[in-house]
N, C-alpha and C positions, 0 to 999 in steps of 0.2 A: 794181831797184824804181823804179817811176815815182811822183813826187809831183807835186801841183799846188802852186805858189807863188802866193798871192794877197795883194796889197797892197790893202786895202780902203778904204772911205771915199769912193769916186769915184761920182757919179751916172752913170746909163746913158742914152745918147741915140743914136738912129739907127734902123736897120731890121734885123730878123732874118727869115730865111725858115725856116719850119718843114718838117721832113723827113716821109717817109711814116711811118705809125704803126707802131711797134715791136710793139705787142700784135696788131695785124692781120697784120703780116708773118710772125710766128713761128706763127700759125695757117694762113695761106694756103700757105706753102712746103711744110709737111708735106702739105697738101691736093693738092699738084701729084703726089704719088705715086698718086693715084686717077685721074689724066687719062691717057688712052690717046692720046698725041699730044703735041705741043709747046705748052706755054703760055708765053706772054710776060707777064712781071710787071714792071710799071712803077711808079716812085715807090717804090722800095725804100730803106730807110735804111741808110747805111753804118755799121753797128755790128757788134760781135763776135757777138751772138746770131745774126744773120742769117748771117755767115761760118760759124759752127759748124754750123748747119743745112745749109748748102750742102756742107760737108765730110761730114756724115752721109749725105746723099743720094748723093754721089759714090761714097762707100765701099760704098753699096748697088747701084751700077751705073747711076746716073743720069747723063745727060749734061747739063752746065750750060754755057752760052755766055754770056759777058758781052757785052751789046750796048753798054752805056754804064755810067757809074758808078751809075746808078740803075735800070737795066733789065737783065733776064737772060731768056734763053730756057731753059726746063727741059723735058727730055724723059726721063720715066721708063718708057718703053716697054720697056726691056731690064731693068729691075729684076726680079730673079727670086727675092729672098729676103724673108722676113718678119722678119728679125733684122738689127739694126744693131750697130755697134761700140760696146760699153757704155761704154768709157772716154770716148769722145766725147760720148756722150748724157748722162752724169752732169755734164757742164759747164753744162748749160742746163736750166731748169725746163720750157721748152715742149717738151722731148723727149717728154713724155708724149702729146702730140698725135699722135705717130706710132702710138700704140695704136689709135686710131679709124681712121686712114687705112689701116694695114696689115690690120686686121680687115675693113674694108670691101672692100679690094681682094683679099686672100688667104684671108680667113676664118681667119687665125691671125696671131699676133704675139708677139714676144718684145722687151720693151722695159724698159730700166733705169729704176728709180725716179728721180723728177726731182731735179736739182741746182739750181744757180742761187743766188739770194740766200737768205740765212738771217738773218732779223730776229727770231728768237726765238719766232716763232708757229708753230703746227702747220699743215701745208699737207696735209691728208688728200686721198686720191684715192678715198675710199670711194663717193662718189656716181658717179663714173666707173665703177667696177667693178660697182656695183649696176645700172647702166643696161645695160652690156654683158651682164650675166647675165640680165636681163630679155629681151635680144635673142637669148638662146639660146647665149651663149658660156660655155665652162667656163674659169674664171679662177683662177689661183693666183699667190701671191706668195712667192718664196723667194730668200733671199740678195740681197735688193735687186732682183730681176728679176721683172717682171709677165709672166707667161705666159698667153695667152688663145688658145682654139681653138674653132671651131664645126664642125658636120658638113658644112659647104659654104659657107654664108654666113650673115650675120646676118639676123634675122627682125624685121620691123617690129612694133612693140608701143606701148603707151602707158607712158611713164615719168614719174613724178612725183619731182621733186627735192626732198629734205627740206629743204635750204637753197639759196638762190639762189647758184649757182656758175658762174662765167664758164668756168672750166677744164672742168668737166663738160659744160656746155652745148655748148662748141665740140667737145669730143671725141666726144660722142653725135651731134652733126650730122655729123661726118665718117663715123662708122661707118654712120649711117642713109642716107647719100646713095646708096650702093650695095647697101643691104639689100633683101631681098624684101618688098614690101609697104609699108604706111604706118606711119610712126612719129610719135607725138605726144610732145613734150617739155613737160611742164607744170611751172609755176613756173621757167621758163627765165630766164637772165639776159638783159638788154636792152642792154648796152653797144654803143657805135657799132662796135667791131671785130667783134661778132658779127654785126651787119647787114652788115659789109664782107665777112666770110667767106661769108655766104649769097649775096651778090651774086656773089662770085668762083665759087662752086660753080654757081650758075644760069647764069653765063656760059659755063661749061664743059659745060653740058647737064644739070645736076641740077634737082630740082624741090623747092625749099625755099621754104616761105611762112610768114609771120608773124614772121619775125625783127625784133626790135625791140618785140615784144610778150611777154607771159608764157607764151603757147603758141605753140610752133613745130611746124609740120607738114612732114614730109618724105616724099615719095613716092619710094621707091627706084627708080633707073633701071639699065639693064643696063650702060651704059657712059657715061663722059664724055670728050668729045673736046677737042682743043686750042682755044686762043683768046687773047685779049688781055685784060688787066685792069690797072687803075691803083689802087694802095692809097691810102686816105683819108689826110689829114694827121694828125699825132700830137697828140691832145688833151692828153696829159700833158706832152710836150715844150713845147707852147705854154703850158700852165699854169705850167710851171716858170719860163720866162722872164718870164711875167706877174708871178710872185711876186718874181722877182729885181728887176725894176723897182720894184715896190711897196716892197721893202725898202731898195734903195739909193738910190731917188729917180731922177728924170728923166723922159723921155718917149721911148718906143720904139713903133715900128709893127711888129706881129708879123703878118707876111704869110703867105699860103697856108694859111689855116685854115678851119674851118667854125664860125663864131661860135655857132651854135646848140649845138654839143657843149661849148662853154666856159661856157655860161649859169651853171651852178651855182658855177664858180670866180669868174666876173666879178661875181656877185652878192656873194659874201662879201668880195671885195676892195673893192667899192663901200662895203660896210658899215664897212670900216676907213679910209675917207677917201680911197680911190684912185679916180682918174677912168678909166673904161673905156668906149670908144666903139666900137660895133660898125659895121663896114662890110661890104661884100658878101663879100669873102674875106679880110679882114684885121681886127685890132682895134688900137686905139691905147691904150696904158697910160701914165699919167702920175701922178706923185706929187711935190708939192712941199711939203705940210703934213704935220705929224706923223700917225703911224698911230694909230688907236684901237682898243680891244679888240673882239673879236667872239667868238662861240661857234659851234663847228661839230661836226657828227657825220658820220662817214663812212657811206655806205650803198650799196647797189647803184645802178647808174644808173636813173633820172636824178638820184639824190642825189649828194652830194659824194664824189668818188672817193678811195678809200683810197690810191691811188698819189700823191695830192697832199697827204696829211696831214703827212708830215715837212716839206716845203717850207713849208707854211703855218705850222707850228709854229715854224719858224726865224724867219720875219718877225714873228710875234706876240710873240717875245721883246722886240721893239722898240716894241710897241704900248702906248699909255697905258692903264693900267687892268689888270684881271684877266680873262683869256680862259680858256675851257674848251674842250678838245678831247676828243671821245669818239670811240674807234675802235670802229666797229660792225661791221666785217668780220673782222678777224683777232684772235686772242687777245692778241697782244702785239706791238705794232709801235713801241714806244718805247725801243729799246735806244740809239738815237742820242742821246737827251737827255743822257747823260753827257758826250758830246762837246761839246754845247752848253753845258753847265755849265762845262766848262774855259774857254770863251770869256766866261763871265759870265751866261749864261742863268740864269733863275730858274724852274725847272720841277719840279713834284711830281707824281709819277705813282702812281696807286692803281689796279691792275687795268687796265682799258681806258680809264681817264680820266686826262688830264693838266690840271693847273692851272698856268697860265703867267702869272706876274707880270711886267708889262713893266718893263725897265730902260732907263736913259738910252741906254746904248751897249754893244756887244759889243767884246771885245778879241782880237786874233789870238793864236792858240796852235797848237801842234802837235796834230793831231787825225787821226782814222782813220775811213774809211767802212767800214760793215759790210754794206751792201747797196745796190742801185741808187738808190732814192729817197732813202734817208738820205744818200747821197753827194751827190746834187743838192742836198739841204737844207744840208749843210755848205758846199757851194760858195757857196750863197746867203748863208749866215751869214759866210763869209770876205769876200765882196763888201761886206757891211754893216759889217763890223768896222773898228775902228781898229787899224792896224799890219798886221803880217805874219802870215798863216796858212799852214802847212804841211800839206797834206792827203795822207795816205796811203790806200791801199786804192782807187785810182782805176780799176782794172780793172773794179770793179762799175759804175762811172759809164759806162765805155765800152761796156758790154754794151748800153746803151739810149739813149745820146745821141750823135748824130752831130756830130763836130767841135765839141764844147762849147767848147773853148779858143778856136777861131777865131771862132765866133759871138759870144761874150762879148767878146772883144777888139775886134771890129769895132764895138761899141757903147760903147767907153770903159773896159771893165774892164782892170785891171792883173793879169793871170793868165798863168801860163805853166807848162809841163810840163817837169820836169827828170828825168833818170835818176840815181839814186843807187846805186852798187854795194852789193850786200847784204854785210853785215859777215860775215867768216869765222867759223866756229865758235870757241869759246873756246880750245880746245886748239891750234888753228892759230895764233891770235893769241900764244899763250904760247910757242909753239915757238922754241928757239934763244934 
């Protein structure tokens, strides 16, 4: 078992470079299945979710050549199956994007239900399946496997999403890219990584228009050919380090970002008394005075991102006054508050609302991450706390953050990763 050991109370100063967007990468890599030729993808983050997707594609017959640590060539020409290894797929939530990619290419797909994070909320894929059925697919779900098949290929149609769903928008975009005719996705999600996926598909020969608005139009093409594409910077990684500086104090230049993607995060931090300066491709975050309360509600983009809610809640524990956090996307994303309470956080949760009373300080404690963003929040709490924090469950963090230990250490954090052997079962300890 790997743990992070954090000795908190140290301000952060220096520069951090942001990696490619995790949420874009896990959509673009499955999209490579639809490309008839070699596609070179640049600015990939070095995270376990990306490695898992590469393994899935390799098991299906894809050829993947590493050009450098951030660039790969993917050739899926020889992939001849619409079925992937289910055990591998269950390790990652983004595996469901293979459904749209395989349906688009082969007209059929067998995909395991998504795994990945479990933060207590329901992550249904009913909007995905509704869309594929509208496009002519016969879909069934048995024993955790989604099976879908068409009479040849998906057919373009108009799909109205009952809720704004990033996952459904991406999946239906993938399926529609090689469908017959025109597909309209109404009430579509507008996140930056959806625009990035559309740009990738178009660079490979697809015809996708309207990404970034609530109506996306996709004219199906017969084939997509190879090309080059560079993934956008990670909005959530940047926001996480912005929150870390806000909580721990100091001054950090966060480089290789798109400041416009960070506007909703920057605004909330400014409300809390943090200075955020936007430059061309970087932001400067500094905080030397006490944090003050604020109120936030997570919403689909361009609203405040749900993936930043835990990180903001962690630093609101130290803000003067009473803050309110409303989760407007998932049913329950507050399981991590029990861990913050172990550190002295004062949070009361009722349904989708958390009331946070600011405290003078947090205290280091043994805590455990239960999902990716909660793990990031607990790292931030450890950086802000007095004393030593031992954080378990760090495999969740490494699914989505590239070299977090190295990056934080470079700006003055006292954080390290250690390996602790798992304890043997009780009967083994008692033997002899």
